[in-house]
C-alpha positions as CSV (number, residue, x, y, z in Angstrom):
1,M,-93.4,9.3,-7.7
2,K,-91.6,12.6,-8.5
3,N,-92.3,15.2,-11.1
4,I,-89.0,16.1,-12.8
5,L,-88.1,18.8,-15.3
6,V,-84.9,18.2,-17.2
7,I,-83.5,21.2,-19.2
8,G,-81.0,20.1,-21.7
9,G,-82.6,16.8,-21.7
10,S,-80.7,15.4,-24.7
11,S,-77.3,15.8,-23.1
12,A,-75.5,12.7,-22.1
13,I,-75.4,13.5,-18.4
14,A,-79.1,14.5,-18.3
15,A,-80.2,11.4,-20.1
16,A,-78.2,9.2,-17.7
17,C,-79.9,11.0,-14.7
18,A,-83.3,10.5,-16.4
19,R,-82.7,6.8,-16.6
20,H,-82.3,6.6,-12.9
21,W,-85.5,8.5,-12.3
22,A,-87.4,6.5,-14.9
23,A,-86.5,3.3,-13.1
24,D,-88.2,4.7,-10.1
25,G,-91.4,5.4,-12.1
26,D,-91.0,9.2,-12.0
27,R,-92.7,11.5,-14.4
28,L,-90.3,13.4,-16.7
29,F,-90.5,16.5,-18.8
30,L,-87.5,16.9,-21.2
31,A,-86.7,20.2,-22.8
32,G,-84.0,20.9,-25.3
33,R,-83.1,21.8,-28.9
34,H,-83.0,18.4,-30.7
35,A,-86.5,17.0,-31.3
36,A,-85.5,13.6,-32.7
37,R,-82.9,13.0,-29.9
38,L,-85.4,14.0,-27.2
39,E,-88.0,11.6,-28.5
40,T,-85.5,8.8,-28.8
41,I,-84.5,9.3,-25.2
42,A,-88.2,9.6,-24.1
43,Q,-89.1,6.3,-25.7
44,D,-86.2,4.6,-23.9
45,L,-87.3,6.2,-20.6
46,R,-90.9,4.9,-21.0
47,V,-89.5,1.4,-21.5
48,R,-87.4,1.8,-18.4
49,G,-90.5,2.5,-16.3
50,S,-91.3,6.2,-16.3
51,Q,-95.0,6.8,-15.7
52,D,-95.0,9.7,-18.2
53,V,-92.4,11.3,-20.4
54,L,-93.1,14.5,-22.3
55,T,-90.8,16.6,-24.5
56,H,-90.6,20.2,-25.4
57,V,-88.3,21.7,-28.1
58,L,-86.8,25.1,-27.7
59,D,-83.6,27.1,-28.2
60,L,-82.5,28.0,-24.7
61,N,-80.6,31.0,-26.0
62,D,-84.0,32.5,-26.9
63,Y,-85.0,33.7,-23.5
64,T,-88.5,34.6,-24.8
65,Q,-89.2,30.8,-25.1
66,H,-88.5,30.0,-21.5
67,A,-91.9,31.1,-20.1
68,A,-93.8,29.0,-22.6
69,M,-91.7,25.9,-21.8
70,L,-92.3,26.3,-18.1
71,D,-96.0,26.8,-18.6
72,A,-96.1,23.6,-20.7
73,C,-94.2,21.8,-17.9
74,R,-96.6,22.9,-15.2
75,T,-99.6,22.1,-17.3
76,S,-98.3,18.6,-17.9
77,L,-96.8,17.8,-14.5
78,G,-98.5,20.2,-12.1
79,S,-96.0,20.7,-9.3
80,V,-92.3,20.2,-9.9
81,D,-90.2,18.3,-7.4
82,I,-86.8,18.4,-9.2
83,V,-85.4,20.6,-11.9
84,L,-82.1,19.6,-13.5
85,I,-80.4,22.3,-15.7
86,A,-77.9,20.5,-17.8
87,H,-77.5,22.3,-21.1
88,G,-74.4,24.0,-22.4
89,T,-71.6,23.9,-24.9
90,L,-67.8,23.7,-24.6
91,A,-66.4,27.0,-26.0
92,D,-63.8,27.2,-28.7
93,Q,-61.4,29.3,-26.7
94,A,-59.2,30.3,-29.6
95,L,-62.3,31.4,-31.6
96,C,-63.6,33.4,-28.7
97,E,-60.3,35.2,-28.3
98,R,-60.6,36.4,-31.9
99,N,-64.3,37.0,-32.2
100,V,-66.4,39.0,-29.8
101,D,-69.7,37.6,-31.1
102,A,-68.5,34.0,-30.5
103,A,-67.4,34.9,-26.9
104,L,-70.7,36.5,-26.1
105,H,-72.7,33.6,-27.6
106,E,-70.8,31.1,-25.5
107,F,-71.3,33.2,-22.4
108,S,-75.0,33.4,-23.2
109,T,-75.3,29.7,-23.7
110,N,-73.4,28.7,-20.6
111,A,-74.3,31.5,-18.2
112,L,-77.0,34.0,-19.1
113,S,-79.5,31.4,-20.4
114,T,-79.1,29.5,-17.1
115,I,-79.5,32.6,-15.0
116,A,-82.6,33.6,-17.0
117,L,-84.1,30.1,-16.3
118,L,-83.1,30.2,-12.6
119,T,-84.8,33.5,-12.2
120,R,-88.1,32.1,-13.5
121,L,-87.8,28.8,-11.7
122,A,-87.0,30.5,-8.4
123,S,-90.3,32.3,-8.4
124,L,-92.1,29.1,-9.4
125,L,-90.7,26.9,-6.7
126,E,-90.7,29.6,-4.1
127,A,-94.5,29.9,-4.6
128,Q,-95.0,26.2,-4.1
129,R,-92.5,26.2,-1.2
130,S,-90.8,23.0,-2.1
131,G,-88.6,21.4,-4.7
132,T,-84.9,21.1,-5.7
133,I,-83.1,23.0,-8.5
134,A,-79.9,21.1,-9.5
135,V,-77.6,23.1,-11.8
136,I,-74.6,21.7,-13.7
137,S,-71.7,24.1,-13.4
138,S,-68.1,22.9,-13.8
139,V,-64.8,22.7,-12.1
140,A,-63.7,25.1,-14.8
141,G,-65.4,27.9,-12.9
142,D,-63.2,27.5,-9.8
143,R,-60.3,29.4,-11.4
144,G,-59.7,31.1,-14.7
145,R,-57.3,29.2,-16.9
146,A,-55.8,30.3,-20.1
147,S,-57.0,27.3,-22.0
148,N,-60.8,27.9,-21.3
149,Y,-61.4,31.1,-19.5
150,V,-64.5,32.0,-21.5
151,Y,-66.2,28.8,-20.5
152,G,-64.8,29.0,-17.0
153,A,-66.0,32.6,-16.5
154,A,-69.5,31.5,-17.6
155,K,-69.5,28.6,-15.1
156,A,-68.1,30.8,-12.4
157,A,-71.1,33.2,-12.9
158,V,-73.5,30.3,-12.6
159,T,-71.9,29.0,-9.4
160,T,-72.0,32.4,-7.8
161,F,-75.6,33.0,-8.8
162,C,-76.6,29.6,-7.4
163,E,-74.9,30.4,-4.1
164,G,-76.9,33.5,-3.7
165,L,-80.1,31.9,-4.9
166,R,-79.6,29.0,-2.4
167,A,-79.5,31.4,0.5
168,R,-82.6,33.2,-0.8
169,L,-84.7,30.1,-1.4
170,F,-83.6,28.3,1.8
171,K,-86.3,30.2,3.7
172,S,-89.0,28.9,1.4
173,G,-88.0,25.2,1.7
174,V,-86.5,25.1,-1.8
175,H,-83.1,23.5,-2.2
176,V,-80.4,24.5,-4.8
177,L,-77.6,22.1,-5.7
178,T,-74.5,23.2,-7.6
179,I,-72.9,20.3,-9.6
180,K,-69.2,20.6,-10.6
181,P,-68.2,17.8,-13.0
182,G,-64.6,17.3,-14.1
183,F,-63.8,15.7,-17.5
184,V,-66.7,13.6,-18.7
185,D,-66.8,11.3,-21.8
186,T,-69.6,13.0,-23.8
187,P,-70.0,14.2,-27.4
188,M,-69.1,17.7,-26.1
189,T,-65.6,16.5,-25.2
190,A,-65.1,14.1,-28.1
191,G,-61.7,14.6,-29.8
192,L,-60.1,16.4,-26.9
193,A,-56.8,15.1,-25.5
194,L,-58.0,14.4,-21.9
195,P,-56.0,12.4,-19.3
196,K,-57.9,9.1,-19.3
197,P,-57.5,8.4,-15.5
198,L,-59.5,11.6,-14.8
199,V,-62.3,11.0,-17.3
200,A,-65.6,9.8,-16.0
201,T,-68.6,8.4,-17.8
202,P,-72.0,10.1,-17.8
203,E,-73.3,7.1,-15.8
204,Q,-70.8,7.7,-13.1
205,V,-71.6,11.4,-12.9
206,S,-75.3,10.8,-13.0
207,K,-75.1,8.5,-9.9
208,D,-73.4,11.3,-8.0
209,I,-76.0,13.8,-9.1
210,V,-79.0,11.7,-8.3
211,R,-77.5,10.8,-4.9
212,A,-76.6,14.5,-4.1
213,I,-80.2,15.6,-4.9
214,A,-81.6,12.8,-2.6
215,Q,-79.3,13.8,0.2
216,G,-80.0,17.5,0.0
217,K,-76.4,18.6,-0.7
218,D,-75.5,22.1,-1.6
219,L,-72.5,21.3,-3.7
220,V,-71.1,18.1,-5.3
221,Y,-67.8,17.6,-7.2
222,T,-68.1,14.6,-9.5
223,P,-66.2,12.3,-9.5
224,W,-65.3,13.0,-5.9
225,F,-61.5,13.5,-6.5
226,W,-62.1,16.7,-8.3
227,S,-62.7,18.4,-5.0
228,A,-59.1,17.7,-4.0
229,I,-57.7,18.6,-7.4
230,M,-59.4,21.9,-7.4
231,L,-58.4,22.6,-3.8
232,V,-54.8,22.4,-5.0
233,I,-55.4,24.5,-8.1
234,R,-57.2,27.2,-6.1
235,A,-54.3,27.3,-3.6
236,L,-51.6,28.0,-6.2
237,P,-50.3,31.5,-5.8
238,R,-51.1,33.8,-8.7
239,F,-47.5,34.4,-9.7
240,V,-47.2,30.6,-10.1
241,F,-50.6,29.9,-11.6
242,K,-50.2,32.4,-14.5
243,R,-47.0,30.5,-15.5
244,V,-48.5,27.1,-15.4
245,S,-50.3,25.5,-18.4
246,L,-53.4,23.9,-17.1
């Protein structure tokens, strides 16, 4: 039985991952903004077999709330075997181009709040000398594109931070997994004109995440074909890339 902290626990991908862990009888601590949604998910996880499901409501952009959430988690679960960081928003790129406050808010939500959490979590898991931190980044962070460079820049920051953190924590027996999903059919992407063959379900993505954690991987693209897609996109020369609408 594992003790698992899920941050952004009401997101579609996080909830799908939690269902896998609940079926194994694992204990879960769900943290996020939406109290009613968290409790609905928690009730479902209990039915699916989780030994214990607790919830904690906070605004992750309020960094002063992070310590209290982690203290509550440790009090409830004791040691933590897995942490999944899965919160975030999809930035309105056009608004961010016009409004500095909007751009900074999106960067805070998608990068700085995660970095603040990782800094605290690193010390916690380093002290216990075990555990896995799995962080949802995005393929959008692999290269800055005109259509979403605010969101992409935030995810690039998370990816780079995780790479350095992985090297630091390796010596302590703590594993860091960076997760790079492509298009996923979630409420966050509802209404977007996405190419259907490339759109995955939260269930598909959750299987890849749970498997990558179990296998001790450092990085996973999900679905798998995004690794090849992003290899091509990263290889495009700059003089070509800036002329292509992606």
